[in-house]
N, C-alpha and C positions, 0 to 999 in steps of 0.2 A: 768436658765439652758435651753439651746436650746433643742427642741424636736429632737429625733433621725431622724425622717423623714425629717425635714428641713435641718439638718446638712449634711446628706448624699446626699440629692438631690442637695445641693450647691456644693459639691465636685465632683460629678460624674453625667454625663447626664443619664437620665432614660433609654436611649437605650444602655447604656454601659454595657458590659458583667460583669464588676466588680460589678456594682450595683446589677445585678441579682444574682451574687454569694453570695453577702452579705445577700440578702434577703433569699436565700436558706439556708444559714448558720444559720439562726435563728435570724437575727437582726431586722426583721420586727415584731413589738410587737402587732400590731393591729390584732384582731381576729374577724371573722364574723360568724354569725349564719345563717344556711340555713334551710328554711322550705320546706318540701316536703309532698305531699299527697300520700297515698297508701291505698289500700283496704285490710282489714284483717277480716276474718270471725271468730267470737268468739261464741261458743255455750253457751247458757244459761243453768243453772243447770237443768231446766225441760226438755230441749232438750237432755241433756246427759242422764237423767233418762229414757226418752222415747227410746233412742237408746239402752241402756242397757237392757231394758225390751224386745225390739224387738229381740235382740240377744239371750236372755235367752231361754233355753229349758223348758219344763214343770216342771221337778224337780227343776231346778234353779229358775224358777218363784215362785214355792211354797216356797222355802227358802227365796226369797226376800220378799214375802208377810208375812211370819212368822216374819221376822225382822221388817217390817213396822208396823205390829200389835203390836209388843212389844214396839216400840218407839213412836208410834202415837196413843194416846187414842181416838182420834176422828174417827179413822178408825175401822169399825165394820164388823165382819164376819157374814153373814147370813147362818145359818145352813141349809143344804139340804142333802137328802139321797145320799149316795155314795161319799160324799165329803171327801177328805183325810185330809184336814186341820181341826184342832179342837181347841176349846177354844174361848171364847168370852171375850175380855178384858174389855168391857164396858157394864154392865148390871145395869144401874142406877136405884135405887129404888126411889119411889116417896117421901119418907120421908127423904132422905139424903140431907144434905146441901153440899155446893160446896167443902168444905175442905175434908169431908168424901168421897165424890165421887172421888176426885182426888187420895186419898190414896187407895181406894178400886179398882179403875181402874187399878192401878199398881199391885194389888194383884191377880186379877182374871184371868190373863193370865197364862195358864199352862206351857208355855215355860219359866220356871223360870231361866234357864241358861242364857237367853239373857235379863232378866229384870233388870239387874244391871244398864245398861245404862239408861233405862227408869226411874228407881228410882232416879238416879243422876240428870236427867233432872228435876224431880219434886222438888228436893232439891234446885235447882237453883231459884225456885220461892217460897220463904219463906212463903208468905201469903197463899199459896195454901195447905200447909201441916203443921200440928201442930207438934212440936217436941215431944209431949207426945204420938203420935200414937204408938200403940202396935199391935202385931200379936196375933190372937186367937190361941188356941190349935189346932183347926181344920186346920187353915192355916199352922201351923208348921208341922202337920202330913201329909198334902197334899204335902208340899214341900219335906219332907223327903221321901215320897213314890215315888215322881218323880225321885229323885237322886238314890234311891235304884233300880229303874227300868232300869237305864242305864246299859247296858252290854257291855263288850269288848270281842271279840272273841280271844281265845288263839292262839298264834303264833306258827309256826313250832318249834322255839327255846323253847317255853314253854313246848310243848309236849315232846321234846327230853330231857329237863332237868328233867321232871317228871320220865322218864325212867332211867335217870342217877341216881336219888336218890334211885331207887330200886335195883341198883347193889351192891352186898355185897363184902366186902373185899378190897375196894379201899381206899388207904391212902389219906391224904389231898393233897399231891402233885399231885397224879394222877387225883383226882377230879378237881383240878385247870386246869390241862392239857386238860381233856375232856371238861371242860367248854369252854376253848379257842377254841377247835375244833368245838364245837356246835355253838359258836358265829360266826364262819367263814363259816357256811353252808348257801347257798343262798336259795331263796324260792322254787327252783326246786329240792333241796336236794343235791346239789353238793358242795364239799369242794373247796372253792375258794382261800384259803391262802396256800402258799408254806410251806412245813414242816420246812424249815429253818427260815421263818418268825415267825412261831408259836413257834419254839424253842427259838428265841430271846425274844418274848413277854412273854412266860411262864418261861423263865430262866431254860430251860430243855435241855437234849441231844436229838439228832435225834432219837435214839432208843426209848426214853421215849415218844416222839411225835408219832412215828409209833405205839407204843402200845396203846396210847390214841385214835388214828384214828381207830385201829382195834376194840377197845371196842365200839366206837360209831357206827361202821359199823354193829354191831350185833343188833342194835335197829330196831324197826319197823318204817316204812315199809322197806322191804328188798331193798337194793340198796342205802340206805341213806349214805351220807358221801363219795361217790365215787368221784374220781377226773376227770373222763371222762366217756363217754358213754360206752366204752368197759368194764371198771371196774364195772360200775353200773349194766350192764347186767350179768356179771360174778358173782357178789355178789348174784343176784337173782337166777341164775342157781345153785350156790353152796348151797343156802338155800333149793332148791328143790331136791338136791341130784344128779344133773346131771354132777358133776365134772368128766372130762375125757371122756365124751361121744362125739359122732360126733357133737352134737349141741354145746357142750362146745368148740370143736376145731373150729367150724364155726365162733363163736363169738370171740374167743381168737386170731385166726390166720388170718381169711379171712374177717373181717368186712369191711375193705376198699375195697376189691375186690367185695364184694356184693354191696357196695354203687355205684361202677362203672358198675354194672350189668354184671360182668364177670362170669356168672353162669357156662359155660363149664369149665373154669379154676378151679373154686372151686370144681366142681364135680369130676374132674380128680384128684385133690390133696387129696380129701377125699375118693376117690375110690368108689364113689356112682354115681347114675344116676342123671340127671338134675331134674327129677321129685322128687327125694328124697331131693335134695337141696331146692326145692320150699316147700316141706313139712316141712323141718327144719325152713325155713324162716317164715312159718305160726306160728310155735311155738315161734320164736323170737318176732313176732308181739304181742304175748300175754303178753310179759314182759312190764314193765312200764319204759319208758325212763326218766320220771320226777317224781320220787317217792315222792319228797317233796311236790308236788302239792296236795297230798291227805290230808296233815295236815296243809299246809300253809293256813292262812285265808286271802282272798283277798276281797276288797270291791266289792260289786255287783253293776253293772251299769244297771239301769233299763231304758228301752226305752219305751216312751209313744208316740203313734202317735198323731200329732197335728190335723190331719183331717182323715176322712174316706171317701174313694171313693167307693160307693156301689150301688147296684141296688135297685130302689124304687119299689113300688107296681105297677107302670105303665110300668115297664120294661125299665127304663131309668137310666143311670149312673148319680149320683148326688154327690155333695160334702157336707159332714156333719162335722161340727166342733166338736172337742172332748170337750164337755162340762162337761163330767164326772169328769175330774180332774181340771176343771176351777173353782176356788173359787168364790163365790158370795159375793161381798163386797159392803158396802155402808158407807156414812158418818153418824155417830151416831146421831140419832134424839135427844138424851139426851143432847149432847153438843151443838146442834143447839139451843135448848131451853135455855141452859145456856147463850149462846151468846146474846139472845134477852132479857134475864132477867135483869131488871134494877139494881137488888141487887148484880149482879156479879161484882167483883172489875175490875177496868179498866185494871190493869196489867194482870189479868186472861183473860179478853176478848182479849187482844192483843195476848196472847199465844194461845188461842183457835182458833182465826182467822187464825193465821199462820199455825197451824196444820191442820185445815179444808182445807186451800188452798193446802197444800201438799197432803191431801187425795184425793181431786178432781183431781189434776194433775196425781196422780198415777192411779186412776180409768180410766181417759181418755187415759193414755198411754197403759193400759192393753186392753181396748176396741179397740184402734187403732191397737195394735199388732194382736189381734184375727182377726179383719177385714182384715188386710193386708195379713195374711197367708191364709185365706180362699179364698180371691180373687186371690191370686197367684195359689192356688190349682185348682180353676175353670178354669184359663187360661191354666194351664198344661193339664187338662182334655180335653179341647177343641183342643189343639195342638197334644196331644198324645193319642187320643181315641183308636187307633189300639192296642197300648200297653196294655191298660186296658182290652181289649177284647181278644186279641190273644197271648200276651206274649212278652218277651224281644226281640225276633228277629225282632219285628215290631216297635221298638223304633226308632223314626226318629231324625235326627240332629236338635238341637234347641239351641239358644243362649238366654241369659237373657234379651237382648234388646227387643226380641219379647214379652216376658211376661211383661216387664216394660211398653211397649206401651199399652198393654191391661189394666193393672192395673192403669196406670196413675202416676207412680212413676219413680224415677231414677233407673237404673239398679244396682247401688251400694246398693240401698235399698232392692232390690230383693235378692242380694247376702247375705246381712246381715240377712234378714228375714228367709232364708232357711238354714242358717248355723247350722248344727247339728240337723236338724228337720227331722222327719219321717212321712210317709203317709201309712196308711193301705189301701191296694187295693185288688181287686180280684186276683191279681198276687202275693200277699203276702205283707210283710212289706218292704218298700223301702225308701231310702233317697230322699229328694227333689233334692239333687245335682245330682242324677243319671239321671235325665231327661235332663240335660244340657251337651251336648257334640257335638263334630264335627262328621262328618260321611262321607258316600259315596253315590253316586248316581249310581244306576244300569243302565244297557243298556236299560231297559224298562222304565226308569224314576223314578223307586222306590228309595226312600231315606232311608238309614239305618244308624243309629248312630254307633259310635265305640262300644258301649255296645252291639248292635245287632250283629255286626261282631264277637265280642268275643263269644257271645252265639252260633253263627253258627260254630265257630272253636271248641267250647266245644262239640257240637253235633257230628261233624265229628270225633273227637278223640274218643268219647264214642262208635262210631260205627265201629272203625277200627279193623282190624284183629290183635290180640295180637302178632302173630309171624311176622307180616309185618306192623309195625306202620307207620303212615304217617309222612313224613319229612315236614319241614316248607315249602319247595318249593312245595311239593305235595299238602299241604293245600292251598297254594296260588293259585295253578292251579285249584283246586276244587272250590274255591271261585270265580275264574274268570269264570268258567263254569256256576255258578249261577248268573253271571252278575256283579260281584264286583271285580274291578281291584285293589287288595291289594298287595303291595310289599312283598317279602319274609321276609325282615328285619322287616316289620311292623307286619307280622304274628308271627315272633319270639318274638317280644316285647309283643304282646297281650297274647301269650302262657305263657310267664314268669309271666305276671301280673295275669294270672289265676292260677298260681302255678302248672303248668303241666310240667313234665320233658321232655327233648328232646327225639327224637325218639329212639336213641341208648340205652337210659336208660329205655324206656318203652317196649322194645322188650322182648318177652317171648321165651324161648328155649325149 
């Protein structure tokens, strides 16, 4: 049988369009492989670990170390005063053999909730743990005490359900309706489901749903179960006995006008003076717009400064790393001895060697993290010394490339290292990120960052006359008098970022 290439080349010249069309139609069966070189960066596992540790805040780093202590028996925590981490997973006794040490190492970490993974790791190495190992009564008691100590904060719904159980005379149907209403209240205390939707869910009429809402609205704190701000405030006023008063009318009829600062209009409608309206507004401010926040349990976010910038005994500003929350770790000497012991099984040595390598890489990554952050802080102190001495208005423009050059790293490393990090300074607790911003150069050559301009705007507004608040254009003019040419629209942008209302809403009558 003739080959396809020979047959077609005999029928048609190679420069013939017909030949080309046949090739394009799929009649050429030969395929060729093309080799190409390209560069591709792949991060090793220890590099990924170092990056994750650099990005971690102090609480996140503590959690990471807790997990590593639970999973790696060769990593040891050195107890020190003021240290927040607790528990030493490896306290080998001189008389223990290797099998007992392995089992006991898994038992001695107090973080029992995370030890399941560690225990599974040990089971993978059958020679290291005997199947007949048992737990002592002290071990069982300690574990039970750990789980009994775990607490869960009651939610807003839990608190409201407790109050519902104390209501007498409710049939099973109404209890179900009230439960549906409570389940539809958000963490601020507002009812977020429409009565029609509740009626479908509870298989009830709108009148029954309204009755259920009214029952829940009698619960504490006052204002719970409201559908909007107006109803929330009115529920609180009704509980105080202010129904029908001038204050009640102000909230019921003129809340939107007050929001638009139309004080003269409200005063005329209520037939009172503007001063009386302001007195009523002071009473409105005593009400709680978010009553659910009193009962709702929210996770507390703790902020720990990575470094302290403070005055030393010689009257100089210096950077001090936060070692108080920095755990002291080391590779366990006990497992180092086991590694050198000729009687230790070869399989066990391989396992220990792997874990020790992981411990050393972790210790190196933590040390590099602390060193990088402290060097970044020292560079910031050098560039922003006026801020630390005089305050926000003297914060100068700075980009990460300047700090990266000082520290000797890439600016992306600086960006990762400062993410979510805080610094305790003579001017208070500030984020690292705050030091990096664009800015303006004054007529006298002074450089001020955008944060400094915002601080100046805030100062000008704080000093304005309440009856003649400064417009955005007037603020821009005053900044120009100080030597900073800032556009009106930029002033408006900074004012909004500061959470300050425009001039017509700040005016007092």
